[in-house]
N, C-alpha and C positions, 0 to 999 in steps of 0.2 A: 757351131763355129769350126768345129774339126774337119779338115779336109779328109776325105775317104780313100783308101787304097783298094782296088778292086782286083780280086783274083780270078781269073776266068778260066772256065772249062777244065782241062786235064791238070793244069796248074794247081787250081784250087783243090782237086782230088788228091794230089800228091802231097801238098801242105797239110791237109788234114790227116793224112795217113802218118806222116811225120811226127805231127804234135801227138798222136796216139801213144807213140812209144816213150813220151817224156812226161805224160800227164801224171803217171803214177809217182814219179820222182818229184814233181813239183808239189803234189798234194802232200806227200810226207814232208818236205821242207816247210810248206806253209803251217802244217799242225804244229811244228816245234819253233816256229819263228814268231817273237814278239817285237814290238817297237817301245822303248822305254818311254815313260811320261815325259821326261825332261826334253828328249828329242822331239816328241810330238808338240809340246809347248812351244818350243824354239820355232818349229816351223810354222805353226798357226799364227805366232806372233809377227811373223814376217810376211804373211800371206795377205794380199789385197784382192777384193773382188772389183772387176772393171766392167762397167756397163755402158754401152754406147747407144745413143737414141737418135733415130733419123725419122722425121715424119714421113707417114704414107702420104702420097699425092697422086691426083688424077692425072689425065693425059695433058692437061694444061699446067700442071706443076702446082696446083692448089692443094693445100692440106686437107686431108680427110678427117672427118670428125665423128665422134661417137658420144652418146648421152650416157653420163654415169652419174647416178643419185640426183637426176634432174639437171645436171650441169653439163654444159657442152665442152668436150675435151678432144684435143688432136690425138689422133691415132698414130703410134709409133712403130717402126721396125727397131728391134732391140737385139744388139749383140752382147753376148756375155763371155767373160773369161776371166783367168786369174793372172795375177802377177807377184813378184817378190821384191820387197825392200832389201837391197843389195849394198853393201859398203866396199868401196875400193879406195884406199888410202884415206883422204879426208873427205872423200865425197861420196854421196849417196844416189842410188839410182832405182828405178823400177824396171825390173827385167819381165818381159812378157813375150807373147808370141808375134809373129808378123803375117798374120792373114785375116786381119780385120777387114770384113768386107763392107763396113759401114764408113771407111775413111773416104768419103765423098764430100762434095760441096753442101750436101744435105744434111751432114752431121751438124745436129744442134747443140747437144750437151753430152757430157761423160761424168758419170759418177763413181766414186772410189769408196767402197765400203770394207770395213773389217771382217774378220770371220764371223763375229758375232752380229754381223749386218747392221752395224752403226755407220752411218754416213760420215766420212771423214772429209770429203772434198767433192765440190761440183764445179765444173768448168766448161766454157762453151766449146763448140767443136774447133773452132780456130785456135781457141787457147790449148787444147789437147795437141793440136798438130804442132804447135810451136814448142811442146815438151819434148818431141821426138828428137833425139840426138844420133840414133844409129839404128839401121835396119837392114837385114840381108835376106828376107825371106823365110827365114826360120825363127830368128830372134829380132824383137824390138826393145829398145833401151830408151827409158823416159827420165829426163831430169826430175827428181822428186821434190815436190813442193814441201813447204815447212809443215803444212798440215799432215802430210803422210809421214814424214820423219818423226812428228811428235806422236802419231796414232799407232805406229808400228815399231817393231824392234829389228833393226838390219842384221843380216847375216853375212858372214864373209864368203868369198868365192874360192872355188876349188879347180883343179885342173884335170882335163880328161886322162892325164896319166896315172890318176888315182882310181881310175875305173877300168876294170878288165871283164872279160867273160866271167859269168857267174858271179859277178858282183852284185850286191843287193843296193838297190836304189830306193830312197825313201820319196814318195810322191805327194805332193799337195793335191788332194783329191776331193772333188764336189760330188757327194752322193747323188744318184740320178733322180731318186724320187722326192727326197726331202730337201735337196739342196744345201744339206749341212756339209761343211768342210771338214775332212778328216785327213789322216795320213795313211797312205797305202804303201806296201812293200811289193816291189818288183823286181824280177831276175833279169840281169842283162844277158842277152843271148850273144851278141857280138857289137864292136864298134864298126861302123861302115859309113858309107855315104849314100844319099838318097836325094835326088834332084839337085845335086851339087853342093848339098849341105852335110857336114859331118854329123852323124845321128848316133845315138844308143838305140838298138833294137831291144825292146822289152817284151817280156811276157808276164802275166800275172801270176803270181805265187798260188792264189786259191782259185784261179779260173774266172774271176770276176772282169767284166768288160769295163774298159775305159771309154767313157761315152761324151757326148758333146757337151759343151761348157765347161770342159777341164783344160781347154787349151791355154797354155801359159802357166799352168801349175809348176811351181819350182820343183826341181829333181835334186836331191841331196845325196852326198856319199860323205860319211863322218861328219855329219853336220854342216857341210859346206855346199853352197849352190853350184852345180855343174852343167845345169841346162834347164830347158823348160819343155813341157809336154807339148807336141806339135802335131801329130796325127794319130788317129786310130785307124783299124783296119776292119773293112767290112768284107764278107763273102758274098758272092753270088754265084749261081749256076747259070751257063750259057748253053744252049743247045748247038751241038756241033753241027747238026743238018741245016739250021736255019740262022744261027747267030743271034737268035732272040733270047732274052733272059727269061728263065723259067724259075718259078717259086718265089719265094720272098728273100730278101736281103737278111743276113744274118751278122750280129755284132760278134766279134771276136774278142779274145783276151790279149792280141798282139797290139803294140803301139810303138811309136817312135818319139823319142826326145831329142831336140835340137841341142847339140853340145854348145855349152856357153863360150862365145867368142871373147876371151878376156881382153883382146886389143881394142875392142869396142868400148870397154870401160875406161880405157886411157886416153880416149880421144879428147 
């Protein structure tokens, strides 16, 4: 679900070279940095898994089926991401990312699970779209149903003014192989804009990559929500002579967090 940023040719080589000078310092910081259990528990208690389902169809628009344990079942395209139960005044919302590719008329159902993978709520595709109260390309804000308010613990929001270069951001993070949700520490390289969105540019403290399925994961400073995971960065090499891609694409430890638009929660 995460869009990829591609660095081409000489720009890629320069980026890789620049990162080489900072890797040692990041490694030293990572070895001495720990996240206290209270912070981890607070983040996990506010984090929700969001899964969108849209049936696979043929050229005529008919659903495609597969046989499972002797039973005929519809085949689905599945989109996964994370969100955060957030409190603003007396109201509560789910903050997630705004690049869900399955927000189409074919969207049939959406499920919300907690980090223990317990189902909290299932709604139809139409009902999900009715929950949307704000979107700007980077952030989507959903009205929180009672089942989500009762199954999660809301966190308060913070301001981008609390974040600066070299700040540590805590990130709700889905482990790529197990799917377990944990909390990762990221270093803020800078605050900037990307594609018209105010973002935090992050680099992993320990060199681990932020991978697909982490979109929407809450980003925290001092226990307050300041944004959501938006994009990761992929590297590729392109031949100067032919313009064709050579070699395989490589995941990096660079990512962008869309800053939380506080005005959106006041609408």
